[in-house]
Structure formats: structure tokens, C-alpha cells
Phi, psi and omega in degrees: 000155176263122186236138179242142176257141169279165180306320184295332179283326175294318180298313182300311185297316186286319191256341180230054180298140173217179182304314182296316177292316178300319177295316180297313175300321180296317178302311188298313184288342175258337184247350184217170179256119183270139176234147171217140180270153180301327181293316182296322178297312180296324177293318181301316180297315180300310186294315183291321177295325181280318190254330190224047186309322184296335183259012177304318180299318176301318177297312187293323175293322172303312180293329178294322182278336186283134177269114182208156175258130177275135183250131176283124178284117181287155174270122186226136172285112184299342176288339174275356180268148180259034180227154179227127180227138185296315183264113185304331182287357180268345181301322180296324182291313181288326174295323176299310178305311177297311183295323175282355176058042175288153179286319184219140167253125182256116184218164170247005183277114184295339180301329184286344178301330184283344179288134173247083180233157183275324185213130011276162170287135180252123184211168173266172177297316181296319176291329177295311186296324182290319182271342187232350177243132186289000000 
């Protein structure tokens, strides 16, 4: 499956690793194709510099080791979209996922819960593990 991570998932994996997250990342990298959009990488850098500056090197090392395909986030006028999400900053993420035609978007952001779209499936790490990992 083609899977895209939202920024909050990357932050958790890179800055707060644990056994469960490491196993999850291993499964994603060996059994699926991971995608990350340019918007998320930019947001990731801004958030880490603002909140976790001392861990910036951890993030850089994590991204160097992570196997993923970079998706260019398209510029789209949100007025032309047939979707509505509370936090306007989430539009680039969902647009990237739709444009790249990924199967699943994994996020911890509750604002995505309000979307009623067929593809991609929007899920959390826990729900992904329950549904797709034995």
C-alpha cells in the first residue's frame, strides 16, 4: 500500500521513538511505500525549530535513514475543492495525499476526522495497526 504520514506522525517517530513506533516504522518501510509531502517537511522543520530546537539533529538523522518518496505539495485554491476541514493548514496535507493517490493517510490530527472522502483512508497509527498488521 501507498501510505503518507502527516507531520505529527513524523515528529512522534523522530523525536519520541519507542519500541511500538520502531516496529510500526519497520513494517511500513518493508511492506509498504511511504510518502511524505513537501508541505509536511517544511512544517516539520518549523515546528521542531520552535518547540524542540535541541532535537533538530535527531530529526535530520531520522529523515536521512527513513525510506520515503517525496511528494510535491501542489498549490490549489481551496475554494475550488469539494472538501471542508476545520484547520486551513491541513489542506496542503490532504491535497497532497489525494494528488499522489495514496491509499492511506496516517495522522494523529483529529481535524481530519471530519472529512468524508473515500480515498485516501484516514487513520491513526493504532487503527492502522489493528486493521492492517497481524
